Each structure stands twice: as structure tokens, then as C-alpha cells.
C-alpha positions in Angstrom: -15.3 5.9 -14.4 -17.2 2.7 -15.4 -17.7 -0.2 -13.1 -15.9 -2.7 -15.8 -12.7 -0.2 -16.0 -12.8 -0.3 -12.1 -13.0 -4.2 -11.9 -10.7 -4.5 -14.7 -8.2 -2.4 -12.5 -8.8 -4.2 -9.2 -8.3 -7.6 -10.9 -5.0 -6.4 -12.3 -3.8 -5.1 -9.2 -4.6 -8.5 -7.9 -2.7 -10.1 -10.7 0.2 -8.0 -10.3 0.8 -8.0 -6.3 -0.4 -11.6 -5.7 2.8 -13.1 -7.7 4.8 -10.4 -6.2 4.2 -11.6 -2.7 4.9 -15.1 -3.3 7.8 -14.9 -5.8 9.5 -11.5 -4.5 11.5 -11.4 -7.9 10.8 -11.7 -11.3 13.7 -12.1 -13.9 16.1 -9.0 -13.2 13.4 -7.2 -11.1 13.9 -8.1 -7.2 10.8 -7.2 -5.0 11.4 -3.5 -4.9 11.7 -2.7 -8.7 8.8 -5.2 -9.1 6.9 -3.2 -6.3 7.6 0.2 -8.1 6.7 -1.4 -11.8 3.5 -2.7 -10.6 2.6 1.0 -8.9 3.6 2.8 -12.1 1.6 0.3 -14.4 -1.5 0.5 -12.0 -1.4 4.3 -11.7 -1.0 5.3 -15.4 -4.1 2.8 -16.2 -5.8 4.6 -13.3 -5.0 8.2 -14.8 -5.8 7.3 -18.2 -9.4 5.5 -17.4 -10.6 8.0 -14.7 -10.1 11.7 -15.8 -11.7 13.0 -12.7 -9.2 11.2 -10.4 -6.6 13.1 -12.5 -8.3 16.1 -12.2 -8.7 15.9 -8.4 -4.8 14.8 -7.7 -4.0 18.0 -9.7 -6.3 20.1 -7.6 -5.0 18.6 -4.3 -1.2 19.4 -5.4 -2.2 22.9 -5.8 -3.4 23.7 -2.4 -1.7 23.4 1.0 1.6 21.2 0.3 3.6 21.9 3.0 0.5 21.0 5.8 0.0 17.8 3.7 3.8 17.0 3.9 4.1 17.7 7.4 0.9 15.7 8.3 2.3 12.9 6.1 5.6 12.8 8.2 3.8 13.1 11.5 1.1 10.3 10.3 4.3 7.9 9.4 6.0 8.6 12.7 3.1 7.7 14.4 2.7 4.6 12.5 6.3 3.9 13.3 5.4 3.9 17.0 2.6 1.4 16.4 5.0 -0.9 14.7 7.7 -0.7 17.3 5.2 -1.2 20.2 3.5 -3.9 18.1 7.0 -5.5 17.2 7.5 -6.1 20.9 4.1 -6.8 22.1 3.4 -9.5 19.2 6.8 -11.2 20.3 5.3 -11.6 23.8 1.9 -12.9 22.3 2.9 -14.9 19.5 5.6 -17.8 19.1 5.6 -17.2 15.5 6.2 -13.5 15.4 9.9 -13.4 15.5 9.9 -15.6 12.7 7.4 -13.4 10.8 9.0 -10.4 11.6 12.2 -11.5 10.3 10.5 -13.0 7.1 9.4 -9.4 6.5 12.9 -8.1 6.9 14.1 -10.8 4.2 11.9 -8.9 1.5 15.2 -6.6 1.3 17.3 -9.2 -0.5 20.3 -7.8 -1.8 18.7 -4.0 -2.2 20.6 -1.5 -1.1 18.9 0.4 1.9 19.6 4.0 -0.3 17.7 2.5 -3.0 14.9 0.9 -1.1 14.6 4.3 0.7 14.5 6.3 -2.8 11.9 3.7 -4.4 9.7 4.0 -1.1 10.0 8.0 -1.2 9.4 8.5 -4.6 7.3 5.9 -6.1 6.3 2.9 -3.8 4.7 5.4 -0.8 3.1 7.7 -3.0 1.9 5.3 -5.5 0.4 3.0 -2.7 -1.5 6.0 -1.2 -2.6 7.3 -4.6 -3.7 3.8 -5.7 -5.0 2.1 -2.6 -6.4 5.0 -0.5 -6.9 7.7 -3.1 -8.3 5.3 -6.0 -9.8 2.0 -4.4 -11.0 3.4 -1.3 -12.6 6.5 -2.8 -14.4 4.1 -5.3 -15.4 1.8 -2.5 -16.7 4.8 -0.1 -18.6 6.3 -3.2 -20.4 2.9 -3.6 -20.7 1.7 -0.3 -20.4 4.8 2.2 -17.7 6.0 4.2 -17.1 3.3 6.7 -18.1 0.1 4.5 -15.8 1.5 1.8 -13.1 2.1 4.3 -13.2 -1.2 5.6 -13.6 -2.6 2.3 -10.5 -0.6 1.0 -8.4 -2.0 4.0 -9.5 -5.5 3.1 -8.5 -5.1 -0.3 -4.8 -4.0 0.8 -4.5 -6.6 3.6 -5.9 -9.2 0.9 -3.1 -9.0 -1.3 -0.5 -9.7 1.6 -2.1 -12.8 2.4 -0.8 -14.5 -0.5 3.0 -13.9 1.2 1.9 -16.3 3.7 3.3 -14.4 6.5 1.3 -13.9 9.3 2.9 -11.0 10.9 2.9 -9.5 7.5 -0.6 -9.6 6.8 -1.3 -8.3 10.6 1.1 -5.3 9.7 -0.7 -4.7 6.2 -4.1 -4.9 8.2 -2.9 -2.2 11.2 -1.2 0.0 8.0 -4.3 -0.3 5.9 -6.6 0.6 8.8 -4.1 3.4 9.9 -3.6 4.9 6.3 -7.4 4.4 5.3 -8.4 6.1 8.3 -6.1 9.1 7.8 -7.5 9.8 4.4 
């Protein structure tokens, strides 16, 4: 992939995600539909611009899928524990934590739990992994090396969350970004 294409996709990703965290809804699209739409757009462009990434994903799907699913479930459970403990400790440490955590739950809006679950499982979860870790982090690692690429990828992922204005969401994005980037 050419550097211009990579820069274009990073800028477009920023343009798509920043208003999402500020506005949370655009026309008929609530946060969850909007997030899903953003990821479909970005992944479509990534797969069009970066043929080697598309081939890598195809190859990855052919090998050890059950093992990868089990690792994904185990790592999601581990991250759940991290956030459960983090919820408790942050409320003890920071006066603003409770309000910030409640603000994260307000992203649910009027969306049903089942719709959020389905979008998270089928589009948002895989889309974020494929875009932020698979595509963005991979390119940064090729350019800056393993650790600098890892940290740069986590910084970009965290950075788009800064515009939510919610310190607890930003902290959660940082923790999740470091966790998931470290697992990839």
C-alpha cells in the first residue's frame, strides 16, 4: 500500500470517528449503526487499497479458526475482569469516575441490548480488530518497529476517543488498545 493511501485512510478514520464520539447520532443512525457503518466503510477501503492485507486475512481464516475463536473468548473474558476491577478501583481513586462510567453506558441510548450484541459480535468487534489492530497497527509496526508500532497504534485508537470528552472512556480505550494491541 502506498503511503498516500495509508494517510488517506487514517485521516478518513479520524473524520468518521471523531464526530461519532461527539454527536453519537447522525440522522437516523444512532451510535451503534453509525459505528458499524464507519467500520464497514473503512474496511471496504482498506481491502480495496491493500490487496496484501486482503490476502493475509483470507490466509488467516484458513488456519486454526477454532483456536483463534477460543483465544478471542479467553482474552475478552480477561479484559472483562480487568474492566470489572478497574471500575471498582477507579471509583475509589477518582471523584469523576462514577459519572464518567455512567456516561459510557449512555452510549446505549434507545438501542436494544440484542441489537448492540449482534452489531458488536458481527461488525464492530471484528471491524475494530481488523482495522485498528490488523491494519493500522500492522502498518505502524512495519514502519516504526514492533514496540513503537504497538504504542502508536494504541495511541491512535485512544486518540479518537479523546473527542468523547469522557476521561473514563478515554482511559478504557487506552487500556483496551494496549490490551488488544499487545494480544495481536
